C-alpha positions in Angstrom: 5.9 12.8 9.4 8.6 15.4 8.4 8.8 18.0 5.5 12.0 17.2 3.8 14.3 20.6 3.6 14.7 20.3 -0.4 11.1 20.2 -0.8 10.1 22.5 -4.3 11.2 22.3 -7.5 14.8 23.9 -7.2 13.5 26.8 -9.4 11.6 28.9 -6.6 8.5 27.5 -7.3 6.2 26.1 -4.9 5.1 22.5 -4.5 2.1 20.9 -5.3 0.5 18.8 -2.6 -0.9 16.0 -3.2 -4.2 15.1 -0.8 -5.0 11.3 -1.3 -8.4 10.1 0.0 -7.9 6.3 1.7 -10.7 4.1 1.3 -11.3 3.1 -2.3 -8.3 5.3 -3.5 -5.3 4.0 -1.6 -6.8 0.5 0.1 -9.7 -1.8 -0.3 -10.9 -4.0 2.7 -10.4 -7.6 2.9 -13.0 -8.3 5.3 -15.4 -5.7 4.7 -18.5 -7.4 6.5 -16.5 -8.6 9.5 -15.2 -5.2 10.0 -18.5 -3.3 10.0 -20.0 -5.9 12.6 -17.5 -5.2 15.2 -18.2 -1.5 14.4 -21.5 -2.0 15.3 -20.7 -4.1 18.4 -18.1 -1.2 19.7 -21.1 1.4 19.2 -23.3 -0.4 21.1 -21.0 -1.0 23.6 -20.3 2.8 24.3 -23.7 4.2 23.5 -26.3 1.4 23.7 -27.4 0.9 20.3 -25.8 1.6 16.8 -28.5 3.3 15.7 -29.7 3.2 11.9 -25.5 2.8 11.1 -26.4 -0.2 8.2 -28.2 2.4 6.5 -26.0 5.0 6.4 -24.2 5.7 2.9 -20.5 6.0 4.0 -18.7 6.8 0.9 -16.8 9.9 1.1 -18.5 11.1 4.3 -16.4 11.7 7.6 -16.6 9.4 10.3 -18.3 12.3 12.5 -20.7 12.6 10.0 -21.5 8.8 9.9 -22.0 8.4 13.4 -23.9 11.5 13.6 -26.3 10.1 11.1 -26.2 6.9 12.4 -27.0 7.7 16.3 -29.2 10.9 16.3 -32.2 8.6 15.7 -31.4 7.5 19.0 -30.8 11.1 20.5 -27.4 10.9 21.0 -25.7 14.4 19.6 -23.0 15.2 17.5 -21.5 17.0 20.6 -21.4 13.6 22.8 -20.1 12.0 19.8 -17.3 14.3 19.5 -16.5 14.1 23.6 -16.0 10.4 22.9 -14.0 10.9 20.0 -11.3 9.4 21.6 -13.1 6.3 22.9 -14.2 5.9 19.3 -10.8 6.1 17.8 -9.3 3.9 20.1 -12.5 1.3 19.8 -11.7 1.3 15.9 -8.0 1.2 16.4 -8.7 -2.0 18.5 -10.7 -3.4 15.7 -8.0 -3.4 13.6 -5.4 -5.0 15.2 -7.7 -8.1 16.2 -8.4 -8.5 12.7 -4.9 -8.3 11.6 -3.9 -11.2 13.8 -6.4 -13.1 11.9 -4.8 -12.2 8.1 -4.7 -9.2 5.6 -7.3 -6.5 6.8 -6.9 -4.4 3.8 -5.1 -4.1 0.4 -3.6 -1.5 -1.8 -5.2 -0.5 -4.7 -3.3 -1.1 -8.2 -0.2 1.0 -8.6 -0.4 3.1 -4.8 2.7 1.9 -4.0 4.5 2.5 -7.2 3.0 5.8 -7.5 4.2 7.2 -3.8 7.6 6.0 -4.9 7.9 8.3 -7.7 6.2 10.7 -5.9 8.5 10.7 -2.9 11.5 10.8 -5.4 10.3 13.8 -7.1 10.9 17.6 -5.2 7.9 19.1 -6.9 5.6 17.4 -5.0 4.2 16.9 -1.0 1.7 14.1 -0.4 -0.9 14.3 2.4 -4.2 13.2 3.2 -7.6 14.1 3.1 -9.8 11.4 4.4 -13.2 10.9 6.2 -11.2 8.3 8.8 -10.5 10.0 11.8 -6.8 10.6 12.6 -5.6 7.7 14.5 -7.7 5.0 12.3 -6.3 6.8 9.2 -3.0 6.2 10.7 -3.7 2.9 11.9 -5.1 1.4 8.3 -1.8 2.7 6.2 0.6 1.3 8.9 -1.0 -2.0 8.2 -0.1 -1.9 4.4 3.5 -0.3 5.2 2.5 3.0 3.4 2.2 5.6 6.4 5.5 7.0 6.2 5.1 8.3 2.5 3.1 10.9 3.7 5.0 13.8 4.7 2.9 16.0 5.9 -0.2 16.4 8.4 -3.4 16.7 6.1 -7.3 16.8 7.3 -9.1 13.6 8.6 -12.9 12.8 9.6 -12.3 13.7 13.2 -11.7 17.8 12.3 -14.7 18.4 10.9 -17.9 17.0 10.0 -18.5 17.9 6.6 -16.2 16.8 4.1 -16.3 20.4 2.0 -14.4 21.4 5.0 -11.4 19.2 5.1 -9.1 20.8 2.1 -8.9 24.3 3.8 -8.1 22.5 7.4 -5.2 20.3 5.3 -4.4 23.6 3.2 -3.6 25.3 6.5 -1.5 22.5 8.2 0.6 22.1 4.9 1.4 25.8 4.3 2.0 26.1 8.3 4.8 23.5 8.0 6.5 24.6 4.8 6.1 28.1 5.9 4.9 29.6 3.0 0.9 29.9 2.0 0.3 28.1 -0.5 -3.1 29.0 -2.8 -5.9 26.4 -3.1 -4.7 25.7 -6.7 -1.5 24.2 -5.5 -3.5 21.4 -4.1 -4.6 18.0 -6.0 -7.5 15.8 -3.9 -7.4 12.2 -5.3 -10.4 10.7 -4.4 -13.0 7.7 -5.6 -16.2 9.6 -4.6 -18.4 12.1 -5.7 -17.8 13.9 -2.3 -14.3 14.5 -3.1 -15.1 15.8 -6.3 -17.3 17.9 -4.3 -14.8 19.0 -1.6 -12.4 20.0 -4.3 -14.5 22.0 -5.9 -15.9 24.1 -2.8 -12.1 24.8 -2.2 -11.2 25.6 -5.3 -8.3 22.8 -5.4 -7.8 20.3 -8.3 -9.0 17.0 -8.8 -8.1 13.5 -9.8 -11.2 11.0 -9.6 -10.0 7.7 -9.9 -12.6 4.7 -10.6 -10.9 2.0 -7.9 -13.9 2.3 -5.5 -18.0 1.8 -5.5 -18.1 4.5 -8.6 -17.4 4.1 -12.4 -15.4 6.4 -14.7 -18.3 7.2 -16.6 -20.4 8.1 -13.1 -17.3 10.4 -11.9 -16.9 12.0 -15.0 -20.2 13.3 -15.0 -19.0 15.5 -12.4 -16.3 17.1 -14.7 -13.4 16.8 -12.1 -10.0 17.5 -13.9 -9.4 14.2 -14.7 -10.6 10.7 -14.3 -8.5 7.6 -13.8 -9.6 3.7 -13.8 -6.8 3.2 -11.3 -3.4 4.6 -10.0 -1.6 2.1 -12.1 1.3 3.9 -15.1 3.5 5.9 -12.1 4.9 8.2 -14.9 1.9 8.5 -16.4 -0.1 9.7 -13.4 2.7 12.3 -12.1 2.7 13.6 -15.2 -1.0 14.4 -15.1 -0.5 15.6 -11.4 2.0 18.0 -12.3 0.4 19.7 -15.8 -3.6 19.7 -14.3 
C-alpha cells in the first residue's frame, strides 16, 4: 500500500484519515460457526487446548486480548502467545484459504464498496484500518472480498497491542510518518460497529462514527455519544460529507 503524491485538499489543508474497523463494519462472515470451530481446532493443535474461547466476547477485542482471555485459565501467558504469533497468523490465514475453496467466507456490509470508491477519488481523505485482527489475517480477509487495495496507508492491528485503546496512537504514528507530517488526533475518524470502537476513539481524541451493521443497534451505540451513528454505510455521498464535517 502506498500513499498517493496528490494526497491533501489542494489548499494546504491536512487530509482526514478514516480508520475502518473490519468485522461488522466492512464485512460479515458467511459461515461464522464453521470458522470458529476451525479456530478452536487450531488452538488445540498449537497449545493442547482452546481454553474458554467459546465464552469470550469477540466484539471489538484484539486477537491478542481474545487469546489471552481464552488461554490464561490453562496457564498459557500472553508472552507465550506473542512468541507464537507468527504461527497463529499463519494458521488463521490457512483456515480462510481452506474455507474459500468451499464458497464465500465473507460478504461486504451494505454500501462499503461504493463508499471506498468515493473516498479513493477524494483527495481530502486517506483510508486506513484500525482492527482487532492480527495484520496478516486482516489482509487475508479483505483480499477475499477484493477491497484490500483501497487502504492506502498502514494502520493498526490486533497484533500491535493487547488493548484496543492503544491502537489509534499506533495508527496515527504510522500514517503521519508515511505522509511526512504529524497529524493531530482530530484529523482521524474511526468508523466501527462496537462500543470499543467508540471508546478507543475517545481515548485517543479522534472523531468516531458508529455503524449499526454489527451486533449493536443504533440506539445502543447512540447512548455512547459518538460523533455520529449510521444504520450502515450506504449512501456514499452523504457518508463522505459526514466524514468531512464531523
